[in-house]
C-alpha positions as CSV (number, residue, x, y, z in Angstrom):
1,M,-32.7,22.8,-30.3
2,I,-31.6,19.2,-31.2
3,E,-34.4,17.6,-29.2
4,E,-37.0,20.0,-30.7
5,I,-35.8,19.1,-34.2
6,Q,-35.9,15.4,-33.5
7,K,-39.4,15.6,-32.2
8,C,-40.5,17.5,-35.3
9,I,-38.8,14.9,-37.6
10,E,-40.7,12.1,-35.8
11,I,-44.0,13.8,-36.4
12,L,-43.2,14.7,-40.0
13,K,-42.1,11.2,-40.9
14,A,-45.3,9.8,-39.4
15,G,-47.4,12.1,-41.7
16,G,-48.2,14.7,-39.0
17,V,-48.5,18.5,-39.1
18,I,-46.4,20.8,-37.1
19,L,-46.9,24.5,-36.1
20,Y,-43.4,26.1,-36.4
21,P,-41.6,29.4,-36.7
22,T,-40.1,30.1,-40.1
23,D,-38.0,32.9,-41.5
24,T,-41.2,34.9,-42.0
25,V,-44.4,34.1,-40.1
26,W,-45.4,31.0,-38.0
27,G,-46.4,28.2,-40.4
28,L,-48.2,24.9,-40.7
29,G,-45.8,22.3,-42.0
30,C,-45.6,18.8,-43.2
31,D,-43.5,16.5,-45.4
32,A,-44.0,18.1,-48.8
33,T,-43.8,14.6,-50.5
34,N,-46.6,13.1,-48.4
35,E,-50.0,13.7,-50.1
36,E,-52.0,12.7,-47.0
37,A,-50.1,15.1,-44.8
38,V,-50.6,17.9,-47.3
39,K,-54.3,17.1,-47.3
40,K,-54.3,17.6,-43.5
41,I,-52.9,21.1,-43.9
42,Y,-55.7,22.0,-46.4
43,N,-58.2,20.7,-43.9
44,I,-56.8,22.5,-40.9
45,K,-56.7,25.8,-42.9
46,Q,-60.2,25.1,-44.4
47,R,-58.5,26.0,-47.7
48,N,-59.5,25.1,-51.2
49,D,-56.9,22.6,-52.4
50,A,-56.9,24.3,-55.8
51,K,-54.7,26.9,-54.2
52,S,-51.1,25.7,-54.0
53,L,-48.8,25.9,-51.0
54,I,-45.2,27.1,-50.4
55,T,-42.5,24.6,-49.9
56,L,-39.2,25.2,-48.1
57,V,-35.8,23.7,-49.0
58,C,-32.5,24.0,-47.1
59,N,-29.9,24.2,-49.9
60,D,-29.3,24.4,-53.6
61,A,-29.1,20.6,-54.1
62,M,-32.5,20.1,-52.6
63,L,-34.0,22.9,-54.7
64,Q,-32.7,21.2,-57.9
65,K,-34.0,17.9,-56.7
66,Y,-37.6,19.2,-56.5
67,V,-37.8,21.6,-59.4
68,K,-37.7,20.3,-63.0
69,E,-35.6,23.3,-64.2
70,V,-34.2,26.1,-62.2
71,P,-33.8,29.2,-64.5
72,E,-30.4,30.9,-64.2
73,L,-32.2,34.1,-63.1
74,A,-33.5,32.2,-60.0
75,W,-29.9,31.8,-58.7
76,D,-29.3,35.6,-59.0
77,I,-32.6,36.4,-57.1
78,I,-31.7,33.9,-54.3
79,D,-28.2,35.4,-54.0
80,L,-29.3,39.0,-54.1
81,A,-32.5,38.9,-52.1
82,T,-32.4,40.9,-48.9
83,K,-35.5,39.4,-47.4
84,P,-37.2,36.0,-47.6
85,T,-38.3,35.4,-51.2
86,T,-40.4,32.6,-52.5
87,I,-40.0,31.8,-56.2
88,I,-42.7,30.1,-58.2
89,Y,-41.0,27.7,-60.6
90,P,-42.8,26.5,-63.8
91,A,-42.7,22.8,-62.7
92,G,-42.0,20.9,-59.6
93,K,-41.1,17.2,-59.3
94,K,-41.0,14.5,-56.7
95,L,-43.5,16.4,-54.5
96,A,-47.0,15.5,-53.4
97,Q,-49.3,16.2,-56.3
98,N,-51.6,18.3,-54.0
99,A,-48.7,20.6,-53.1
100,L,-48.4,21.7,-56.7
101,A,-50.6,24.3,-58.4
102,E,-53.0,23.0,-61.1
103,D,-50.5,23.9,-63.8
104,G,-47.7,21.9,-62.1
105,S,-45.9,25.0,-60.8
106,I,-44.5,25.2,-57.3
107,G,-43.6,28.0,-54.9
108,I,-40.3,27.3,-53.2
109,R,-38.2,29.3,-50.7
110,L,-34.6,28.5,-49.9
111,I,-34.6,28.9,-46.2
112,K,-31.9,30.8,-44.3
113,N,-33.4,30.6,-40.8
114,D,-31.3,28.4,-38.5
115,F,-34.1,26.3,-37.0
116,C,-35.9,25.6,-40.3
117,N,-32.7,25.0,-42.1
118,K,-31.5,22.4,-39.6
119,L,-35.0,20.7,-39.5
120,I,-35.2,20.4,-43.3
121,Y,-31.6,19.2,-43.6
122,K,-32.0,16.5,-40.9
123,L,-35.4,15.4,-42.4
124,N,-33.7,15.4,-45.8
125,K,-37.0,16.4,-47.5
126,P,-38.7,19.7,-48.2
127,I,-41.5,20.8,-45.9
128,I,-44.7,22.7,-46.6
129,S,-44.9,26.2,-45.2
130,T,-48.3,28.0,-45.1
131,S,-49.3,30.7,-42.7
132,A,-50.9,29.4,-39.5
133,N,-54.4,30.7,-40.0
134,I,-57.8,29.7,-41.3
135,S,-58.0,30.6,-44.9
136,G,-59.3,34.1,-45.3
137,D,-58.4,35.2,-41.7
138,P,-55.5,37.6,-41.1
139,T,-52.0,36.1,-41.0
140,P,-50.9,36.0,-37.4
141,I,-47.9,38.2,-36.8
142,D,-46.6,36.2,-33.8
143,F,-47.2,33.0,-31.9
144,K,-49.8,34.5,-29.5
145,S,-51.9,35.7,-32.5
146,I,-52.4,32.1,-33.7
147,S,-56.0,30.9,-33.1
148,E,-56.7,28.1,-30.7
149,T,-58.5,26.3,-33.6
150,I,-55.1,26.1,-35.4
151,K,-53.2,25.1,-32.3
152,S,-55.6,22.3,-31.4
153,N,-55.5,20.7,-34.8
154,V,-51.8,20.2,-35.3
155,D,-49.8,17.2,-34.1
156,Y,-46.9,19.2,-32.6
157,I,-46.2,22.8,-31.7
158,V,-42.6,24.0,-31.7
159,N,-41.4,25.9,-28.7
160,P,-41.8,29.6,-29.4
161,Q,-38.3,30.3,-28.1
162,F,-37.0,29.2,-31.6
163,D,-38.9,32.0,-33.3
164,E,-36.3,34.0,-35.4
165,G,-38.8,35.2,-38.0
166,N,-39.3,38.8,-39.2
167,H,-43.1,38.2,-38.9
168,L,-43.8,39.4,-42.4
169,P,-44.8,37.2,-45.3
170,S,-42.2,36.5,-48.0
171,S,-42.0,38.3,-51.3
172,I,-43.4,36.0,-54.1
173,L,-42.0,36.1,-57.6
174,K,-43.2,34.0,-60.5
175,L,-40.5,33.0,-63.0
176,A,-41.0,31.7,-66.5
177,L,-38.3,29.7,-68.3
178,N,-38.0,32.6,-70.8
179,G,-36.8,34.9,-68.1
180,E,-40.1,36.7,-67.5
181,I,-40.6,37.7,-63.9
182,K,-44.0,38.6,-62.3
183,V,-44.1,40.0,-58.8
184,L,-47.1,38.5,-57.0
185,R,-46.3,39.9,-53.5
186,K,-43.6,42.5,-52.6
């Protein structure tokens, strides 16, 4: 695993895009602070850049570093969640501008998967995580379901043996600073 993580870090630091297993589905990933790398993901997915992307962090400190204000309720949700849960926070900071939604909000998931957690921790930066499919196509449920178009457009593909995901997209909750919660995906 150490060699695989090191290779990913080299690619991510160089502004590249990786195809990697997450705690949910296989994802396209890049350094979430690198605007050019984020642009590559939009191009690979053939996705409108008005749609924001999910960002993964490995611990509480990293979450606080990239979110302007983490509402108290978010900590309870993170602690009590029984499945991977992405929370949309009202405002991100220190991230690539094109990783944020038009209103400045950002969807972030605190990752608990071993491979991703180690990768993000060693990179010491958050990474983008968006499903490995062309925009509008079905989300691939496993590595063999990922299209050759996606595979041929990334800079590195992580060995499928590190796949620990549940192969289902995360729940998505949108939090407002006033405590209001909106469920966008169960």
